[in-house]
N, C-alpha and C positions, 0 to 999 in steps of 0.2 A: 702644393700637392695638386692632383687632378681632381676634377669636379666630382667624379664618382667617389673620392674619399669624403668629401664634406656631404655628399648625399648618404653615405654610410654613417657619418657621425649624426646626422639628422635622424636616420632610422633608429639607431641605437638610443639616442636621446628620447625619441618619441615613445619607444618601449618602456623607458624607465618613467616617463611622465603617465603612461597609461597606468603603471603599477602603482604610482603615487595617487592617482585618481581613485583607483579600486581601494586602496588603503583608507583614503578619506571617507569614502562611502561606508566602509566597515566600522572604522574607529571614531571618527569625529562626529558622527550623527548620534552615537550612543552617549547618554548621560554619564559623566565622570564625577566621583565624589572626592578623590584624593588630589588635592592641588599639585602635589609633587609629580604625580603620575601625569597630570594634565601638562605640567610645564615641560617634563621629559618628552612628551609626545609632540608638543608644539615646537620645541627646539630641534628635535630630530628632523621633523618636516621642514623646518626653516633651513637647516644646513643642506638637506638634500635638494631642496628647490633652488638654492643658490648654485649647486653644482649643475643642475639642469640648465639654469639661466646662462651659466658661463659657456656650455657647449652649444646651446642654441644660438648665442650671439656670435660664436665662432663660425658656425654653419651659415648663418644669415650674412655675415660679412664677406664670405668667399663665393656664395652661390651666384651664378650669372643668370639663371632661369628666373625671369620675373615672376611667374606664377608660383614657382617654388619659394621664391623670396617672400611673396605675400602670405603664403601658408605658414612659413617659419616665423614671420613677423606677428601673425595672430597669436601663435604659440608664445612668442617671446613677450608680448604685452600682457598675455594672460598669466604667465608665470611671475612677472614683475608685480602685477596686482595682487596676486595671492600671497607673495612674500610680504607686501606691505599689510595685508589683512591679517596674517599670522603675527607679524610684528606688533600690530595693534593689540591683539589679544595677550601676547606676552607681557606688554607694558601694562595693561589693565589687570593682569593677574598678579604681577610682583610690584606694581606701583613704582617702577623704576626703568629708565630707558636703557641701562646696560645689564647684561646677564652673565651668569657664570656658564660658560660653554665647555669647560675643560673635560668634563666627563662625556659629554655628547661627542666631542672631537675624538677622545680616545676610543670610544665605543665604535665610532664609524671609521676609525683609522685614518683620521684627517690631521691636517696641520692648522695652526691659526691663520695662515694665509688663505685658507679654503673659505673662510667667512668673510673675506673681503667682498664688497659689493662690486660685481663687474658693471662698468658703464658700457652700455650698448653703443657699437660704433655708428649706427644709422643715425643717432642724434645729430652728428655733424656731417656724416657722408652725404646724406640725402638733401641737406640744405647748404652744401659747401659753396655753391656759386652765390646764393642769396647773401650768406654771411660775408663773404669776401667783398662783394659789392657794397653791402651796408658798412662794413669797416672802412673801406676806401671813401665812401660818401661822408661819413662821419670825420674821417681825417681831414678831408678837403674843407669841411665847414669849420672846424676848430682852427685849420691853418689860416683860413681867410679871416676869421675873427680875431686873429692874434693870440689865441690861447695856447698855441703850440709853438715851440722854438724850432726854427729850421737848423739843420745840421750845419755847424760851422765848418768853413773850408779851411783846413789846416794848411800852412805854408810848408813847401818842401825844404829840406835841409840841402846844404851843398852837395853832400855825398850822394843823397837820393837823386838829385838833378843830374849829376854826372853819370850815375848808373843808368838812368833812363835814356840819356844821350848815347852812351855806349851800346846799349842793347839795340837802339834803332839803327845805329850806323853799322853794326855788324850784320844785321838783318839785311840792310842795303847792299852791303858788300856781297853777301851770300847770293842774293837775287842776281846781281850783275854777273858774278862768277858763273851761275847756272845758265844765264842767257849766252854768255860767251862760249861756253862748252857745247851748247845746243847748236850754235851756228857752226862750229867745227865739225859736229857729227853729221849735220845735214850737207856740208860740203863734201865730205868724204863719201857719203852716200851717193850724191850726184855723179862724182867721178867714177864709182864702181858701176853705176847703171849705164854710163856712157860706154864703158868698155864691153859690157855685155850686149849692147846693141850693135856694136861693130862686129861681133862673132855671129855668123849666119847659122840658123837651126833648121833641121829637117822638119817636114809636115808632121811625122810621128812624135817627135820631141815637143813640138808646139801643142799637139792634142793632149799629150800626157801632162803638159803643164797646165792647160785649161782644165783638165779633169781634176788635178790636185787641187787647184784653186777652188773650183766648184763644191767638190766633196768637203773640203775643209770648211767652206762657208756654210754649206747646209748642216754639217755636224755641229758647228758652233751655235747656229740657231736653234737646233733641237735641244742641245745641252742647256742653253739660256732659258729656253721655254720649260723644260723640266725642273730647273732650279727655281724658276718663279713660281710654278705650281707648288712646289714643295714649301717654299716660303710663305705662300698665301695659306696653305694647309695648316702650317704651324702658327698662323696668325702673326707673323713677324713683318708683314708688308701690307701697306694699304693700297687700294685700288685706284688711287688718283692718277699715278703715273703709269698705268699698265695699258696694254693694247685692249680694244673692245671685247675680244673674245674671252679675256680673263678678267674683265671688270666685274662681270656677274658673279663669278666664283668668289672674287675678293669680297664682295658686298655680304655673301652669305657666310664667310669664314671669319668675320670679325669676332674676336674673343677677348677675354680678359687678360692683359698683358702684365699690367702692374697690380700689385696686391691692394685690395680694397677699392679698385676702380673698375667699373663695368660699363660696357657700351649699352646705351638705351635702346631697346628693340622698338621698331616703329609700331605705333599703336594701330594695329590692324582692326578697323572698324567692320563689324559684320552686321550692323544694323540695317543697312540698306538690303543686304542680301536676306536677312531674316524678314524684313518687311515685305519683300517681294515673294518670297517663298511661303512663309507661314501666316503672313498678314490676313489674307482673305479667310483662312480657316479660323484664325483667332477672332476675327470679327463675327463671322457666323456663329461661333460658339457662344460669345457674349450675348448677341441677339437672341439666341435660343434660350439661354438661362434667364434673361430678364423678362422675356415673353412668358416663360413657364412660371416664373415667380408671380407675374401679374395675374395669370390665370388662376393659381393656387390661392392667392389672397382673395380673389373675387369670389372663388368658389366657397371659401370659409367665412368671409366677412360680409359678403353681398355687395361689395363695391370694389373698384380698383383703387390701389393705394396712390398716395401722392409721390411724385418722384423726388427723391432726396436732393437737396442742393449739393453744389460741388464742394462746399466748405466741409460737409459732414462725410465726404468721400464719394458722393454720386452713386453710381451703381454698386459700388463695394458695400453700401449699407443694405442693399437689396439682395445681392448674391451672398447668402449666408448659408451655412450648413445646418439649417433648422428645418423641422417639419412644419407645415402650416398649422397643425394643431398646437404646437409650442407658441407660435406666434399668437394664436387666439388666447391661449393662457396667459401670455404676457399682456395683452390688451386688457384682458379681464383683471388681472392683478393691478394694473395701472389705474383701472377705473374704480376697483375697490379701495385702493390707497387714497384716491382723490375723495371718495365719499367718507372714508374715515377721517381724513384731515378736516373736512367740512364739519362733521359731527363734533369733532374735538374743539373746533373753533366756536360752535354753538354752546358747547359745555363751558368753555372759558368765559363766554359773555354772561352765562347764568351765574357762574361763580363770582363774577365781579359784582353783580347785583346782590347776591345773598351769600356773604362770607361764611364758610364753614370752618370749623376747627381743623387745624393741621394734623395730619396723621404722620406718625413717625415712620420712617421706612424701617422695614424688618432688618433685624440684624443678620449680617452674613458672616458665618464662621469662617475664620482664615484657615487656609490650608496649612496643616502642620507638616506635611510632608515635603521636604525639599528635593527637587528632581536633581540637583547638582549642577555642575558645569556642562554647558552644551554649546558647540560651535555655532555662532550665529550664521544666518545665511549669507553666501558669497555672491558677489557680483562677477566673479571670474570663472567659477567652476563650469558654468553653462558654456562660456567661451571656449575653455580648454576642451570640453567634451565634444563641442561641435567641431573644433579644429581636429581632434583625433579621429572623429568619424569621417571627416572629409580626407584625412590622410590615408586611413584604410581604404576608402573607395577609390581615390584618385592616383595616389603616390606609392603605396606600399609595394604593389607588385609590378611597378614599371621598371623596365630595363634602362639603368642610367648609363651603362657603358656604351651602349650604341648611339646614345643621344650626344653626338660630339658638338653639334651646332648649338645644343641648348635652345631649340626653337620652341615657340609657343604652342599650346594645345588649344586648337580651334573650338573644341567642344566647351571647354571651360569659359572661354570668351563669350560664346554664344549664350551659355546659361546666365552670364551676368547681363548681357545686352537684351535677353528675351524679356526680363522684367520691364525695362525701359520702353521696349516696343509695345508690350501689353498696355502699359500705362497710356502711352500715346493713342493707341487704338481705342482703349476704353473711354477717353475723353471724346473722341469722334463718335463713338457709339452712343454716348450719353445724350449728345446733341440731337442725334437721329430718333433715338428712342423716346426722348422727352416730348418731341413734337408728335410722334405717333401716338403716345399716351394720351396727349390732349385731344387728338381727333377721335380716338376710340372712346373717351369719356363723353365727348359731345355727341357721338352717334349713338352709344348704347344708353348711357345713363342721363343724357340731357345736360351734363355739366359743361361749363365754359370757363376756361382758364382766365381770360382777360377780365370778365365780369367779377370773378372772385378777387382779382388784383385790385380792381377799382374800388370794391366794396371795402377792401381791407385799408385802402388808402383813405376813403372817406371816413372810416372808422378811426383811423389814426389821427385824422385832421381835427376830430371833434375834441380831443383832449390835448390842448396845447398848453405847455408851460413855458413861462418865461425864464430863461437862463441868463444870468448876468455873466457878462465876460470877465474872466478873472483879471485882476490887475497885474500888470507886469512888473515886478520889483527888480531890484538889483540882481538877486540870484538868477531869475529867469533871463534877464538881459545877457548876463554872462554866458549862460548856457546856449542861448540863441547864437551869440557871437562865435562860440566854439563850434557850434554844429555847422556854421557856413565855411569854416576854414578846412583846408585840406590837410592830410597827414603829413605831407612833405614840410609844409609851412610850420606846423606845429613841432615836428621833429627838428627843423633847423632852429626854431626859437628855443627849444629846450636845450639843445646843445650850446648854443651861443651863451645861454645864461648859467651854464655850469650845472644844469640838472641832468643832463645825459652826458656821460663820461665814457672814455675809451676803456675797453676790458684789457687787462694784462693776460698775456698768453701764459696761464698757470694751470697745470693739470692737478687733479686731486692727489695723484700719486706723488706729486713733488712735495707734499705735506708728510714728510717721513718721520718714521718713529717705530719703536718697537712695542709689541704687546707686554703688558705688565702682568706677569704670572702671579705675582703677590696679590694684586687686586682681585684676580679671580678666586683665590683662596679666601680672601677676606669676605667676599660676597657669599660664599658658602656658610660662613658663620653668622650672616644676617647684617654685616656692616655694609656701609655705603662709601667705598673710597672714590676718589677723583678718577674720572674716565681717562683711559689711556689714549695715546694718539691714534692707534688703530680704530678704537671705538669711536672717537670723534669723527674719523673719516667715514665710518659706516653710518652713523647718524646723519651726517651731512648728505651722503649719497641718497639714503632712504627717504628723507623728509624734503630735500631740496632738488637733487639732480634728476632722479628717476621720474617724479611727477612732472617736472617742468619738460622733460625730453619727450615724453609720450603723451599725446592727447587722450587715448583711450584710458591710459592708467589714471590721468588726472580727473578725468570725469567719473571714474567708477570706484577708485581707491578711497580710503578714509582721507577726507580733504584736509590739508594743512595749508592754511593761508599765510601764516606768519611764523617766523623763526628767529629766536634770539641766540647770539653767540656771546657768551660772557666769559671773561678770563682777564688775567693781569695784562698789562701793556707788553707787547712784543711777542705774544704766544702764536700770532699767525691768524688773528680773526679776519683782518682784511684780505689776507691771501685766500682764505677759504671762500670769502665772497666773490673774489674773482675766479676762483676754481669752480664755483657753481656755474657762473656765467659762461666760462670757457667750455665745460663739459656739455652743458645743455644747449649752448649756442644762443644765449639770452642777452637781451639789452640790459644795460645797467643804468639806473637812475639813482642819483645821489642826493639826499636831502641834508643839507647843512645849514647852519644859522645864516651863513652869508648868501646862499642861494635862496632860501626861503625869505630872507629880508627883502629880496626884489619884489615880493608880493606881499605888500603891507596890508594888515587888517584881515578880518575874517573871510571877507569876499575874495580878497586876493589869494589867500590860502586855498579857498574851495576852488577857485579857477585853477590854481596850479595843480592841485590834486586831479581835477578833471581832465587837464591836459595830459597828465602822466598816465591816467587810467585809460584815455582814449587811445594814445599812441601805443602804450603797453599792450592793449588788448588786440589792435590791429597788427601790430608787429611782434606778437607773442612767439616764444616765451619771453618774459621780462622779470627783472629783479629790481625792487625798490629798496635801496639801501639807506639806512639812517645810522650814521656813525655817532658814537657817544649818545646812544639812545636814552640814557638815564637823565639827560639834561632836559628832556621834554617834560619829565615827571619829577624834577628835582624839588626838594623841599624848601630850600633857601630862596632868597629874593634873586631876581634876574639882574644881570648886568648889561646894560645897553639896550638899544631898540630891537637890534637883531634877535638878541636872546629872548626878549619878550615875545616877539612875533613867532619865534621858533617853539616857544611853549604853548602857543595856541593850538598847535598840532595835536595836543593831548585829546582834545574834544572831537577833532576831525578824524582821527585814525580808526576808531571803531565804525564810523560811517563809511570810510574807505573800504575797510574790510567787508562790510555787509554788501557793498556794491560788487564784490568779486563773486562770480558764480563758478560751479564746477567746470564750465567749458572755458573759463578764462584762465590761462596759464600765467598768472602774475603772483609772484611771491614777494611778501614784505620780510626783509632781513634786517634785524638790528644788531648792532655791536656795542657791547658796553664793557668798559674796563672798571667802573665802579658802580655795579647794579645796586649796591646797598646804600647808596645816596639817594636813591629815588623813592618815591611813595609806592611801596611795594604792591598795594591792592590794585589800582588801575593800571600799573606797569605790567604786572603779570597777566592781567585780563587780556591785554592787546596780543600777547605772543603765546601761541597755543603750544609750541615747544620751545624748551630753554636747553641749551647745550653748554655744559660747563667745560671749559678748556684749561688745563693745568699747565704748569712749567714742565720742561722735559725732564725725564727721569735719567738715571745713570746709563741704562742701556741705550738710550737715545743719544746721549752725549758721547759714550764710547762703547759702541757694541762691536760684535765680532765681524759683521759684514758692512756696517754702516756707522760712520762717526760724524757727529754734527760738526765738530772742529775740523776734521779732515776734509769734509765736503766743501765747506766755505773757504777753507784756505787754499785748496786746489782750484776752486772756482776763481778765486781772486788773483791767480797766478803765482802762488807760492810754491815752494819745493820743500818736501818733507825730508828731514835728516835725523840722524840720531840725537843731535842737540835739541830737538823739539819733542818733548814728551807729552803725547796726547793723553795718556793715562792721568798724568798730573793735571792737565788742563780740565779733564773731565770731573776730577775730584774738586778742584778749586772752584768750578763754575756751578756747584750744587746751589740751587735757588735762583739761578739766572735764566732768563728765557731765551728762545731763539733770536729774537730781535737784538738782545745784548750781544750775543755771540756774532752776529752780522755786523753790528756796529764796531765791534772791537777789531775784527778782521779787516774792515775797511780803514779803520784808523791806523793800524800798523802797516798794512800792505799799501803804502803810497807809491807813486811812480818812482820816486828817488830810492825807496827801499827795495823796490823790485829790480832796479838797475845794479844795486850793490850786493844782491843775493849770491852772485857767483863767487865773490870773495869774502862774503860775510853771511853765512847761512842763518836762518831764522832760529831764534832760541825761545825757550818757554817764558823766560822772564819778561819778554817784550809784551806778550799777550796778558800776562798776569798783571803787570803794572797798568796796562790800559783797562783791564777788567775791574781793578780796584776803584776806579773812578765812578763807576756805576753802583747803584742801589739794587740789591737782590729783592725777590719776593720773599717776604718774611712769613714765618709759620702762622703769625696772627692774621695776616691779610688772607692767606690760603684757607684758614678756618672761617673767616668771615664769608668768603665765597661759598663754602659749603653750607 
């Protein structure tokens, strides 16, 4: 589609977003007493924000104009954060991670696919080069360390070798035949030219011949030039191989050729131009404002103020929008507060000498009136409102059809550069005005700056305290050794020791399954059924992918530092971990007993966690994965030294999580196949969110548009015939997981069986026989998970 189409999508979505913001001002700020009405209001806003997020992501992925992309990006991050805030309120209201959305979808005329969480494409697109380089670098490290197997060179069969020789020989014969025919053609052409030279021509015939040649040559050049201009205009030819007069045009006409890719515009810096044009005026304005502030303060207080240091903002602390009388009132209030504190200290001293009977504080009557539910303050509404106002000022009335080149707007760039120029000039003005203030104080009030500094120094030297140097223990020595090392060396060490592993290229959409309508009806009755596969995808995207992909969302949204995926073996927990890393472009650190066993003792584990934390923060986003997380908090006795050392992480993980700040896009993800074997108290305290994953239902095993059996059989190279009853397999495999299905398909579809498939089609009994060798997930185990 043309760029104007996506600009129109952006415009329509921005109007819908303005409507949502207006609705939030009217409804969400009013106290609500009915919980059902509150839940209905939140769920409706949740679904509508998801639709807005989906369209904003589409517009952002296809727009070329960098300033428009920045404006859409701001709205995109704001909507993502607002969705997470509304989701948090829904969870707090219902005390459940999954909600019944059937009535809302019916009311809004939506389908279950509309509440799928869209993953913004810029998570990967904007960091694609870095991610590819990092993946290649990690592959080289693992290959050099012998942790990866090189692809084995398979020997050719005799038939394949004969075919390669035949293709090469036929190609050689074709080239020889073409050269022979070319020689015959050139020989015949020379003979015809000799005969024409023997025939004499008149001067008129010769002139006509020259004219024909020249006119043909000139017309071909003109046609070629017009064709090149047209191709440049369409953006289908680069300017590298063009003549100089067309190279400038080619440079300006670079456009988006492939979907999702855009050419980076040159970063036009207007800082020098602004400094030359507006610098003197800005400098003079700053000096006048500071001088006026000095004079007003002296007129009110009787003396010139001290110049604020650079740590407190310099002249920013002086240039404030306050009247001098307000400054006097603040000074008087501070003085009164100091006197009150002094009197209070004197009273406390007297009370210590003469104890008095304690007085009971007066009883405060509790407010009996309950105001009801009210939406808490948001960190993203102001961001959305600011983006909406900027859109109305800069982009709403702009003609996008005539902007074919998608060129930058210099005024917007100047507005951004002006703040940096003003900050540079302010620092220079502070140095000049500080010296001028010292000279004025010395001339008018007789104050000298250096004398005061010396007095302060002498006063400071009178009271000296001896400070003992802290002794450096093992923990401090470890931290010092890590601080001296580079990120590359730590990255290589973690990869060689198996703590940093390669991410499998798996998308969240590959975790396929249907929405369970029965579960939605059960939630309306107050029951808590097992989450369906689409609900698991939504929770993983909300708590794992969206915060890791966006720095703005991670810093301002409700912070989730840890996530636990619990479910039977084979339901896809490991696949979801790799999907989080793939969608967010994150590094994957794996903690296992064998890898943790290389760092024996408490100090070794502390050093390992600090290495992971340092590399993860520097190369964020990052995911720290603990497989079989229940083993850290297991109740029974440990087996082996590695297991004992692995259980020591139980006391260190809370410290690791406390070290994570909102700016650090690092997520702790645990997977557990038997969480009920752990000591549930400390185990559940470590993980803020716990997602329960169940075995696939009948719709997932045999649905109308997707079949678990059909997908894996076709993926393994099998051919479906009437002898293979997928409906029967779906019924028989009730209670089995996706892992069981994959293992059965791989067991049946061997290389020999694939070669026999032409004369011996696949039958249902082959898969049923192999499936019978596995144990399903029994109802008792599923109830234990619940």
